[in-house]
Steps between C-alpha positions, in 0.01 A plus 500: 500500500280219633590380848350162417761394244872508449616792289702422184812612689422274797407210274825525300707508816314211665532282189870582460583422863290183486701387199830567681377307803379213280830472307691475825268244658491300176876455525479392863212258444608347168774293658271339760329228293819389319806538722463162676517331158726713283743582780614139538811562288628768737792425731376437854141424402284361781138547614621725783692727261203504263305647789771754576521606135124538460450691826828696528353819357249508786762559769659803335160635401380469859808674641497790254130561430443753778839678469455538122160660552640751747794577269256576219341762724840663549664467157197468272297207369659465157867482610418217742296318233784536247753372751280207597444395139874521428575275798225265385655481151848438642366220721328344199826504302694348791245216517499459120875442475543294819598136463419408860186512706688722745557764232134489398397540864729803533353645180148452632594670826649787299175524304323551831716800589303686234222549755296762317144394584445770763656769279273404207190503722602836646552645150157372398353673804686824421340539158144394582224682683403360837164367378665329202798358687336162577439444126865564415613265777248243381642512147847429638358213705334350193829526309668279761233232458531514122880481524469188714262339248725581204808377688339165577455447126806677358749319724405141400450597132827693453736301724537199264625734224706762685568339839544683828768713336249637251229557762735712708607697192134572424463615861795739460352635177170557680677710763664714229162542332358605836761777527399627155131497597566698819717751312278560196145427619484578871482877565738690724303627799584747772197434721493225757208313649482515880783290649270314734307357207797390287838480676595314820553729798775355727340617825182303422657167401534347849144580610337389174702176489332400829149621414287181536280544191792587272715225653244240394512629142880519495529141621245407233699643209814338646337155501339558158828577322693242698256239370510624141880496486530167682270305270691609189818345642338160458188532279688504162679178598172343610338583165796339324453186706138503383636471143426861403798637310649824629407693184136398554462615860335818375204283395427462872595849615331711231144356508510483882608863526251629243209317661612616844487864385143442379402337828632774726307776321160403649673428833641853511171659389282309747743546790503876439129555435379272778775612739616137528870581460604302806281200413650457153845564643466216750344276233797560270750402771315173555483446124879530481538253785268254323684534169835431668364193679365357174827596327689288752319181389489577126765281338369384163192692382574806289129590503488497879818709514336754268196524731728538801702775330176677405390501865844613615526789251141611565565526873845653448381770258205596722723531805769684303239756392332526840796532736633841385145634491448383860828667604381825343163477675621399846817711528457798735439830322814650351710182532421312179847555352669353806248215526551407135879512545481252789257287299735488198790404725303201631399409145859478377622330816237236431644445153851461644404256774271317256805410293681368806198309632431354155858383450543352847158334509540341158832354611381377841130413466429507125240695307203346685646596836567853376142547379359373830727734699380793290138392557575507873626857468174589326301365793709709741438806280127425500486480881696825536265670255184420695566813708536723193262796472275507195631799299162557327487845338780680686732746325741778593430839340776760465451878508731802509488773764702800611396480865799558731344622825483216755169611654338536157634156397334335800172680422508385135576141604197507731276617215636244255469208741134594553422456129287203407716203403828650629699245700836667552655841424868592489636847417873537424558875502858493367380316189175702474315170476180363654422127505146379568427129525131456430219274388455576129128421514416781741790747492459815291828650376334835429411546868861444604626735231253765617628481859862526383420794270336694783792445737 
């Protein structure tokens, strides 16, 4: 079997899990571009409650993301995924049949209790070889971006015909379909990837939460998703005021999203090949700030709003793709699972507080004031990110070992650290796992494997 490509087994699993992830995120995203308009008939409707309803899932996701991942390590990945999808479906049904904005908010919060992201990522890691694991994770990441793009179009197109009620029913159906996909297409596995690479480890959470490099990235994803959620509290209403009917909003979202995906491809390629990751990262933050500033003064021109949305989505999609990669590169060896758990918690907290900030700001300072406040947050993020290390070509490699003797372990660590390109080595004897953080341009896996084989 070639080590340079996913096997048919790995490919089937990665595609299946990506589809489950996409169906779930589609349901969460689809409500964002339409709720401010089509929720006006609900009892208790107000801009503040629009924000609560849009962002409510983020709070429960943030609270349960890490615990759900650890439970999947104890009780199995599939049972946790099944349970999460069932809770997601129940939350969708509660929201679908609610006649008040409070009921919809509760339903959205219940959707968030189906916090299965870490369990899905862990299952993907379990069934893929170490060298192919980044590809499987990348496929899941792409599925989230595609789900967001589809949701931005599907919501405005379907809502005039089926309303919020119908959108939530579609979301519930997607969760049921996800259960069927996991049951029939995703294999049952007995092996587990090393815990440090997939599942949060409680003892590491406090130290990693304060690690300066990771803290910058966690604050970044918090601000990014706060901004995304906040603008969709008010943007649909702004487009209506610009005489663009609600069922035509997709004519702005779809072309802007498609073009943004085309624009970020060369950005990602150049930043990787030229080792300019940090430069493009900082540029994208400033681009978001600029788009929000221009958005704040755009009142009449649909064309200008399209250009602004193109800039916003280009920056957003580049940052959304870059941030988890940076976490993976900069996390200490053997702690990626914990680092990603903390990162996801910040991401969903950002969505929750974005709803609150969007609702309050629209009520107190209007849409222009909201956009300017978000631009200010981008500037703060930019300044904090100036001290970020450039990840370049760093990656953590995982090996297995049966070394148990303490003296021998120290001797092996000394040999591995001396290898060209090796930056950090961690051996966890009880898990028979070796983590080596290294520069991929100079590190030779075969040399490390040879040392471990001789030990």
